[in-house]
C-alpha positions as semicolon CSV with decimal commas, in nm:
position;residue;x (nm);y (nm);z (nm)
1;X;10,823;14,158;13,095
2;X;10,681;13,994;12,778
3;X;10,763;14,130;12,438
4;X;10,481;14,316;12,268
5;X;10,412;14,156;11,933
6;X;10,295;14,381;11,655
7;X;10,072;13,899;11,457
8;X;10,069;13,717;11,310
9;X;10,112;13,529;11,471
10;X;9,760;13,522;11,748
11;X;9,614;13,871;11,747
12;X;9,717;14,297;11,771
13;X;9,611;14,659;11,701
14;X;9,781;14,972;11,820
15;X;9,588;15,195;11,580
16;X;9,212;15,245;11,523
17;X;9,054;14,982;11,303
18;X;8,848;15,101;11,004
19;X;8,486;15,012;11,069
20;X;8,541;14,964;11,441
21;X;8,196;15,101;11,519
22;X;8,042;14,836;11,296
23;X;8,258;14,566;11,453
24;X;8,133;14,657;11,798
25;X;7,773;14,595;11,683
26;X;7,830;14,267;11,499
27;X;8,037;14,023;11,708
28;X;7,735;13,830;11,834
29;X;7,632;13,733;11,480
30;X;7,888;13,454;11,504
31;X;7,809;13,158;11,727
32;X;8,039;12,986;11,973
33;X;8,255;12,704;11,846
34;X;8,574;12,607;11,669
35;X;8,692;12,797;11,360
36;X;8,964;12,733;11,102
37;X;9,183;13,003;10,946
38;X;9,095;13,085;10,585
39;X;9,446;13,062;10,443
40;X;9,334;13,204;10,108
41;X;9,264;13,545;10,266
42;X;9,511;13,544;10,559
43;X;9,784;13,809;10,552
44;X;10,096;13,851;10,767
45;X;10,337;14,133;10,684
46;X;10,678;14,182;10,849
47;X;10,863;14,514;10,820
48;X;11,229;14,573;10,905
49;X;11,386;14,917;10,929
50;X;11,743;14,980;10,816
51;X;12,002;15,203;10,979
52;X;11,934;15,480;10,723
53;X;11,560;15,469;10,785
54;X;11,461;15,256;10,486
55;X;11,191;14,992;10,534
56;X;11,199;14,639;10,397
57;X;10,865;14,458;10,367
58;X;10,832;14,080;10,384
59;X;10,497;13,911;10,322
60;X;10,428;13,558;10,443
61;X;10,179;13,379;10,220
62;X;10,143;13,037;10,386
63;X;9,953;13,045;10,715
64;X;9,744;12,799;10,917
65;X;9,544;12,842;11,234
66;X;9,254;12,750;11,459
67;X;9,032;12,958;11,685
68;X;8,793;12,869;11,965
69;X;8,549;13,158;11,997
70;X;8,249;13,241;12,215
71;X;8,092;13,587;12,170
72;X;7,934;13,558;12,516
73;X;8,275;13,490;12,675
74;X;8,540;13,645;12,445
75;X;8,796;13,630;12,726
76;X;8,780;13,249;12,696
77;X;8,881;13,252;12,329
78;X;9,196;13,067;12,229
79;X;9,391;13,078;11,907
80;X;9,685;12,909;11,741
81;X;9,839;13,053;11,425
82;X;10,149;12,940;11,238
83;X;10,330;13,084;10,937
84;X;10,592;12,928;10,712
85;X;10,889;13,169;10,664
86;X;10,982;12,974;10,351
87;X;10,678;13,140;10,192
88;X;10,819;13,493;10,240
89;X;10,773;13,717;9,938
90;X;10,959;14,045;9,902
91;X;11,107;14,283;9,648
92;X;11,418;14,192;9,450
93;X;11,641;14,458;9,604
94;X;11,967;14,330;9,760
95;X;11,862;14,447;10,106
96;X;11,524;14,273;10,081
97;X;11,680;13,948;9,965
98;X;11,932;13,967;10,248
99;X;11,661;14,043;10,505
100;X;11,477;13,728;10,400
101;X;11,785;13,512;10,463
102;X;11,812;13,645;10,820
103;X;11,511;13,434;10,913
104;X;11,697;13,118;10,807
105;X;11,367;12,968;10,687
106;X;11,515;12,633;10,588
107;X;11,655;12,585;10,939
108;X;11,358;12,735;11,125
109;X;11,053;12,664;10,903
110;X;10,785;12,783;11,144
111;X;10,670;13,099;11,318
112;X;10,388;13,020;11,561
113;X;10,174;13,181;11,827
114;X;9,953;13,000;12,080
115;X;9,742;13,210;12,314
116;X;9,710;13,135;12,685
117;X;9,499;13,425;12,819
118;X;9,288;13,703;12,672
119;X;9,177;14,028;12,835
120;X;8,884;14,166;12,636
121;X;8,718;14,509;12,629
122;X;8,437;14,538;12,378
123;X;8,576;14,458;12,034
124;X;8,946;14,468;12,128
125;X;9,181;14,336;12,390
126;X;9,521;14,192;12,480
127;X;9,614;13,832;12,408
128;X;9,908;13,671;12,586
129;X;10,067;13,351;12,466
130;X;10,381;13,177;12,346
131;X;10,552;13,299;12,031
132;X;10,800;13,070;11,855
133;X;11,029;13,263;11,622
134;X;11,369;13,158;11,483
135;X;11,355;12,848;11,702
136;X;11,306;13,043;12,026
137;X;10,981;13,050;12,224
138;X;10,901;13,350;12,443
139;X;10,587;13,482;12,617
140;X;10,433;13,755;12,406
141;X;10,142;13,995;12,448
142;X;9,928;14,110;12,155
143;X;9,665;14,381;12,135
144;X;9,381;14,230;11,929
145;X;9,081;14,372;11,750
146;X;8,770;14,195;11,624
147;X;8,707;14,364;11,289
148;X;8,407;14,166;11,169
149;X;8,176;13,875;11,248
150;X;7,933;13,772;10,978
151;X;7,768;13,504;10,774
152;X;7,969;13,369;10,482
153;X;7,870;13,291;10,126
154;X;7,638;13,009;10,234
155;X;7,368;13,025;10,506
156;X;7,560;12,777;10,724
157;X;7,901;12,947;10,698
158;X;8,017;13,183;10,974
159;X;8,327;13,402;10,972
160;X;8,516;13,611;11,230
161;X;8,797;13,845;11,131
162;X;9,078;13,987;11,344
163;X;9,329;14,260;11,262
164;X;9,656;14,331;11,441
165;X;9,977;14,530;11,451
166;X;10,275;14,551;11,686
167;X;10,650;14,523;11,737
168;X;10,915;14,290;11,874
169;X;11,295;14,282;11,905
170;X;11,441;14,009;11,685
171;X;11,750;13,994;11,907
172;X;11,524;13,865;12,187
173;X;11,477;13,555;11,972
174;X;11,845;13,509;11,898
175;X;11,829;13,673;11,555
176;X;12,113;13,927;11,569
177;X;12,271;13,905;11,224
178;X;12,274;14,203;10,990
179;X;12,285;14,486;11,241
180;X;12,309;14,780;11,200
181;X;12,223;14,751;10,829
182;X;11,897;14,582;10,926
183;X;11,739;14,714;11,244
184;X;11,653;14,510;11,552
185;X;11,287;14,613;11,558
186;X;11,043;14,391;11,369
187;X;10,700;14,536;11,295
188;X;10,417;14,297;11,218
189;X;10,066;14,349;11,085
190;X;9,811;14,082;11,008
191;X;9,460;14,024;10,882
192;X;9,317;13,686;10,985
193;X;8,971;13,556;10,899
194;X;8,848;13,233;11,055
195;X;8,567;13,016;10,919
196;X;8,340;12,790;11,122
197;X;8,283;12,463;10,936
198;X;7,912;12,380;10,907
199;X;7,779;12,112;11,140
200;X;7,673;11,777;10,998
201;X;7,306;11,861;11,057
202;X;7,349;12,185;10,862
203;X;7,508;11,998;10,572
204;X;7,207;11,767;10,530
C-alpha cells in the first residue's frame, strides 16, 4: 500500500483549508494550460519528532515545478515538483543541525514528486505518483487542496495555488539513521503557487 505523503513534493491536506469556501467558487477563473511554480513564494516544511516529543522543523527554500491544469477536467491534472535538500534552513540547535545531516543532501541533492493519477472531489482530492527521497523512489498518495485560482498582477497572468500536509516513514526510503533520537515519522506541509506564462498573443 503506498505511503501517504504529508508535499511537497505534488499535492496534500488532512485538515480544513482556510478560505475553502472561496476556493470552491473560484477554480474556474484559471484557464487550462501549463503552469510554472513560482519559486519565490513556494514553501515546503519538514517536521521530525524526537523520542522525547520535541519537534525539529526544516524548511526547504529552493523548489521548482510544473503543472498541467484544466478546471473542466481537474482529474487530468499532472504535476512535477522538486526540492533541493541542500537549501534546508533550520535552527542552530544541535538536534536540528543533526537532523539536517540525516538527509545527506550532498549525496542525494533532490526530493521530487511526479503525479500519475488524480482523484478529484470539488476543490480537493488525492494525487498518486512517484516520490523520490534519499535516492529511493516509491509510489505515494497525497491529499491535495486547491486553495485559490485567480488573476495575477497583470491582466494576462493567471495563478493557481495548492496547499498540502501529510506524513511518511523515512525508513521506507532507506533513511534509518538517528533513531530513536529522531523519530521515523516525517511530517510535510507545503504551499505551492503556479503561474501560467502569458501567451505570445497576450504579450503583444
